[in-house]
C-alpha positions as CSV (number, residue, x, y, z in Angstrom):
1,M,24.7,-96.1,33.4
2,T,22.1,-94.3,36.0
3,D,19.5,-95.7,37.5
4,V,16.9,-93.6,35.6
5,K,18.1,-94.7,32.2
6,L,18.0,-98.6,33.3
7,I,14.3,-97.6,34.7
8,L,13.2,-95.7,31.0
9,L,14.8,-99.1,29.7
10,I,13.2,-101.4,31.6
11,F,9.6,-99.6,31.6
12,G,9.9,-99.1,27.8
13,V,10.4,-102.9,26.8
14,L,7.8,-103.9,29.4
15,L,5.1,-101.3,27.7
16,T,6.1,-102.3,24.6
17,G,6.0,-106.4,25.2
18,F,2.5,-105.9,26.9
19,L,1.2,-103.5,23.8
20,L,2.3,-106.5,20.9
21,S,1.5,-109.5,23.0
22,T,-1.5,-108.1,23.9
23,A,-2.7,-107.1,20.6
24,G,-1.8,-110.6,19.3
25,L,-3.6,-112.3,21.7
26,F,-6.8,-110.7,21.5
27,K,-6.5,-110.0,18.0
28,N,-9.4,-112.7,17.4
29,R,-11.6,-111.5,19.9
30,Y,-11.9,-108.0,18.4
31,R,-11.3,-109.1,14.6
32,S,-14.8,-108.8,13.6
33,Y,-15.6,-105.6,15.5
34,L,-12.4,-104.0,14.0
35,L,-13.5,-105.2,10.1
36,P,-15.2,-102.2,9.0
37,L,-12.4,-99.7,10.0
38,N,-10.2,-98.8,6.7
39,K,-6.1,-99.1,7.5
40,D,-5.3,-96.4,5.4
41,E,-7.8,-94.3,8.0
42,Y,-6.7,-96.1,11.1
43,S,-2.9,-97.0,10.8
44,V,-3.0,-98.5,14.4
45,K,-5.6,-101.0,13.4
46,P,-3.3,-103.6,13.8
47,V,-3.0,-103.4,17.4
48,L,-6.4,-101.7,18.4
49,S,-7.2,-105.0,19.9
50,Y,-4.9,-103.6,23.0
51,G,-6.9,-100.5,23.1
52,L,-10.5,-102.1,23.0
53,L,-9.2,-104.5,25.9
54,I,-8.1,-101.5,28.0
55,L,-11.6,-100.3,27.4
56,D,-13.4,-103.3,28.3
57,L,-11.5,-104.1,31.6
58,V,-12.1,-100.8,33.2
59,Q,-15.9,-101.0,31.8
60,Y,-15.8,-97.6,30.0
61,A,-19.2,-96.5,30.3
62,Y,-19.0,-93.7,27.4
63,S,-20.8,-91.5,29.3
64,G,-19.4,-88.2,30.6
65,H,-19.8,-84.9,29.4
66,Y,-16.4,-85.6,27.3
67,D,-17.9,-88.5,25.5
68,Q,-20.7,-87.0,24.6
69,K,-18.8,-84.0,23.0
70,L,-16.9,-86.4,21.1
71,L,-20.2,-88.3,20.5
72,R,-21.8,-84.8,18.5
73,K,-18.7,-84.7,16.4
74,I,-18.3,-88.4,15.6
75,S,-22.5,-88.1,14.3
76,F,-21.9,-85.5,12.2
77,I,-19.1,-87.2,10.3
78,Y,-20.1,-91.1,10.6
79,G,-23.9,-90.7,11.2
80,L,-26.0,-91.1,14.6
81,D,-26.5,-95.1,13.7
82,Y,-22.6,-95.8,13.6
83,A,-21.7,-93.0,16.3
84,R,-21.1,-95.4,19.5
85,Y,-18.8,-97.4,17.5
86,Y,-16.6,-94.7,16.2
87,L,-16.5,-93.4,19.8
88,Q,-15.3,-97.0,21.3
89,I,-12.6,-97.0,18.0
90,H,-11.5,-93.0,18.9
91,I,-10.9,-93.9,22.4
92,A,-9.4,-97.0,21.9
93,T,-7.2,-95.2,19.0
94,K,-6.0,-92.7,21.7
95,I,-5.0,-95.4,24.2
96,V,-3.0,-96.9,21.5
97,Y,-1.1,-93.5,21.1
98,M,-0.7,-92.6,24.5
99,T,1.1,-95.9,25.0
100,I,3.5,-95.8,21.7
101,F,4.3,-92.5,22.6
102,E,4.9,-93.1,26.4
103,I,6.9,-96.2,24.9
104,L,8.9,-93.7,22.6
105,I,9.6,-91.3,25.4
106,C,11.4,-94.1,27.5
107,F,13.7,-95.3,24.3
108,I,14.8,-91.7,24.0
109,G,15.3,-91.0,27.3
110,F,17.4,-94.0,27.9
111,L,19.4,-92.9,24.4
112,A,19.8,-89.2,26.0
113,E,20.4,-88.0,29.7
114,P,16.9,-87.5,31.0
115,E,16.5,-84.1,32.9
116,P,14.1,-84.0,35.7
117,A,11.9,-81.7,32.7
118,Y,12.2,-85.1,31.0
119,L,10.7,-87.2,33.4
120,L,8.0,-84.6,34.2
121,A,7.1,-84.7,30.1
122,L,6.9,-88.6,30.6
123,L,3.6,-88.1,33.0
124,I,2.2,-85.2,31.4
125,S,3.2,-85.9,27.6
126,P,0.1,-89.0,27.2
127,V,-2.3,-86.6,28.5
128,A,-1.3,-84.1,25.7
129,V,-1.6,-87.1,23.2
130,F,-5.0,-87.8,24.5
131,F,-6.4,-84.5,23.8
132,L,-4.4,-83.8,21.0
133,C,-5.9,-86.9,19.2
134,D,-9.4,-85.1,19.1
135,R,-8.2,-82.8,16.0
136,V,-8.5,-85.3,14.0
137,L,-11.8,-85.2,14.7
138,D,-12.0,-81.5,14.2
139,E,-9.9,-81.8,10.9
140,K,-12.6,-84.4,9.4
141,G,-15.7,-82.6,10.4
142,E,-14.5,-79.5,8.6
143,K,-13.6,-81.3,5.8
144,R,-17.0,-83.2,5.5
145,L,-18.5,-79.9,6.3
146,Q,-16.7,-77.9,3.1
147,S,-17.7,-81.0,1.1
148,M,-21.0,-80.6,1.4
149,K,-20.9,-76.4,1.4
150,R,-19.2,-77.1,-2.2
151,D,-22.0,-79.3,-3.3
152,F,-24.8,-77.6,-1.9
153,P,-25.5,-75.2,-4.5
154,D,-25.2,-77.7,-7.3
155,F,-27.7,-79.8,-5.5
156,V,-30.4,-76.9,-4.9
157,G,-30.1,-76.2,-8.8
158,K,-31.1,-79.9,-9.3
159,V,-34.0,-80.0,-7.0
160,T,-35.2,-76.8,-8.7
161,L,-34.6,-78.3,-12.3
162,L,-36.3,-81.6,-11.7
163,M,-39.2,-79.9,-9.5
164,G,-39.8,-77.7,-12.4
165,A,-39.7,-80.7,-14.9
166,G,-43.1,-82.0,-12.9
167,L,-41.4,-84.2,-10.0
168,N,-42.8,-83.7,-6.7
169,V,-40.2,-83.6,-3.7
170,R,-40.1,-87.1,-3.1
171,Q,-39.3,-88.0,-6.8
172,T,-36.9,-85.5,-6.8
173,F,-34.8,-87.0,-4.5
174,E,-35.4,-90.5,-5.6
175,K,-33.9,-89.1,-9.2
176,I,-31.1,-87.1,-7.4
177,G,-30.0,-90.4,-5.4
178,S,-30.1,-92.5,-8.2
179,D,-27.8,-90.4,-10.9
180,V,-24.9,-89.6,-8.1
181,I,-21.9,-91.3,-9.4
182,K,-19.5,-89.9,-6.6
183,D,-20.8,-90.8,-2.9
184,T,-19.8,-87.4,-1.5
185,P,-21.0,-86.2,2.0
186,L,-24.1,-84.7,1.2
187,Y,-25.1,-87.1,-1.6
188,V,-24.3,-89.6,0.9
189,E,-26.7,-87.9,2.9
190,V,-29.7,-87.7,0.1
191,K,-29.3,-91.6,-0.3
192,R,-29.6,-92.3,3.1
193,T,-33.2,-90.0,3.0
194,V,-34.1,-91.8,0.1
195,S,-33.6,-94.8,2.1
196,E,-35.7,-93.8,5.2
197,L,-38.4,-92.4,2.6
198,Q,-38.5,-95.8,1.1
199,S,-38.9,-97.5,4.5
200,G,-42.1,-95.7,5.2
201,K,-40.7,-92.8,7.3
202,S,-42.7,-89.7,7.1
203,E,-41.4,-87.2,4.1
204,I,-41.4,-84.0,6.8
205,E,-39.5,-86.0,9.4
206,C,-37.1,-87.1,6.8
207,Y,-36.5,-83.8,5.3
208,Q,-36.0,-82.2,8.6
209,T,-33.3,-85.0,9.3
210,F,-32.3,-84.1,6.2
211,A,-31.1,-80.5,7.2
212,E,-29.9,-81.9,10.6
213,R,-27.5,-84.2,9.4
214,I,-25.8,-81.9,7.0
215,K,-25.4,-79.1,9.5
216,I,-25.9,-76.3,7.0
217,K,-27.2,-73.1,7.5
218,E,-29.1,-72.8,4.2
219,G,-29.9,-76.3,4.6
220,N,-32.4,-75.6,7.2
221,R,-34.2,-73.0,4.7
222,F,-33.7,-75.6,2.0
223,A,-36.0,-78.3,4.3
224,G,-38.3,-75.3,5.5
225,I,-39.2,-74.3,1.9
226,I,-40.0,-78.1,0.8
227,I,-41.9,-79.0,3.8
228,Q,-44.2,-75.4,3.5
229,N,-44.7,-76.6,-0.2
230,I,-45.7,-80.3,1.2
231,R,-48.1,-78.9,3.7
232,I,-49.7,-75.8,1.7
233,G,-48.2,-75.9,-2.0
234,G,-48.1,-72.7,-4.0
235,A,-45.8,-71.6,-6.5
236,A,-43.9,-69.8,-4.7
237,M,-41.2,-72.3,-3.9
238,F,-39.8,-72.2,-7.3
239,R,-38.9,-68.7,-6.8
240,E,-37.8,-69.4,-2.8
241,L,-35.5,-72.2,-4.5
242,D,-34.2,-70.0,-6.9
243,H,-33.4,-67.4,-4.9
244,L,-31.7,-69.7,-2.5
245,S,-29.7,-71.6,-5.2
246,E,-28.2,-67.9,-6.4
247,E,-27.5,-67.3,-2.4
248,C,-25.6,-70.7,-2.2
249,W,-23.3,-70.0,-5.6
250,S,-22.6,-66.8,-3.9
251,I,-21.6,-68.1,-0.6
252,R,-19.5,-71.3,-2.3
253,K,-17.7,-68.5,-4.1
254,S,-17.0,-66.4,-1.3
255,N,-15.9,-69.4,0.7
256,A,-13.7,-69.9,-2.3
257,N,-12.0,-66.8,-1.8
258,R,-12.0,-67.1,1.7
259,L,-9.9,-70.3,1.4
260,A,-7.4,-69.2,-1.4
261,E,-6.7,-66.2,0.9
262,Q,-5.7,-68.2,4.2
263,A,-3.9,-70.7,1.8
264,Q,-2.2,-68.0,0.9
265,T,-1.3,-66.5,4.3
266,K,-0.3,-70.3,5.3
267,L,2.7,-70.1,2.8
268,T,3.7,-66.5,3.5
269,F,4.8,-67.5,7.4
270,P,7.3,-70.4,5.9
271,M,8.6,-68.3,3.1
272,I,9.3,-65.8,5.6
273,L,11.0,-68.1,7.9
274,M,13.0,-69.5,4.8
275,F,14.3,-65.9,4.2
276,I,15.0,-65.2,7.6
277,A,17.1,-68.3,7.9
278,M,18.8,-67.7,4.3
279,L,19.5,-63.6,5.4
280,I,21.5,-65.4,8.3
281,A,22.7,-67.9,6.4
282,V,24.8,-65.2,4.1
283,M,24.9,-62.4,6.8
284,A,26.5,-64.3,9.6
285,P,29.7,-65.5,7.7
286,A,30.6,-61.7,6.9
287,Y,29.7,-60.7,10.4
288,F,32.0,-63.3,11.5
289,S,34.7,-62.1,9.2
290,M,34.1,-58.7,10.4
291,K,34.9,-59.8,14.0
292,G,37.9,-61.6,13.1
293,I,36.3,-64.7,14.3
């Protein structure tokens, strides 16, 4: 056994022991803090106390430019009220994954023959893992945005129908919020807007923040239409909402076609690779037979 392999083994064992013992010893300290997390979404929840402890020990400030960038993404996914909490959880999760990845590299290096390039990977890979974890936020944000875009045409249609039946904007939001069966991201924001209205927040401010939270271009137009109606009234609002509803349905159809094309493209590339692999498998024996190999 080479000295390098022995060092990798010892380091891997020590790091594993440190991760598990720290997570166990400080489990109760962070138990209530981690309680809201879904274990299906956060598979490393049992050892997240390790990541949170590291952040507390280094007194991480969460105030850098990178943190603010993450905070904006997290605010869109979980809401501004919970953004700080989920930022801490996200960074703690990254620390856990970095540690686990480092442990795996140590044990793989012990079982294999570690080359100089492998030792370089030992140093670089945790940094790569740290930033790659942010792709999870991008995927969640995109999934949330697409869900809102799908539901928005239906939402605008409901608003137009209910206001045409004589309800004002506030009553319309309350009616839609109370009738929702499935809490999709858009309708969660509708319910949140209703709660803000009932707490005494001004209607105009509520509808403006609703549009800001959903981050859909058509949402800003929708808010502008209903805010204008609140301020000056007029029958033009119904015509504008009808027009917006038609546009939203058209955009939804275009997005559905685009996503279908993207899915088809994603399937095409693996099929090409499979075809090449099958071609090699069929042609290789014939080639070697001709060469007398």
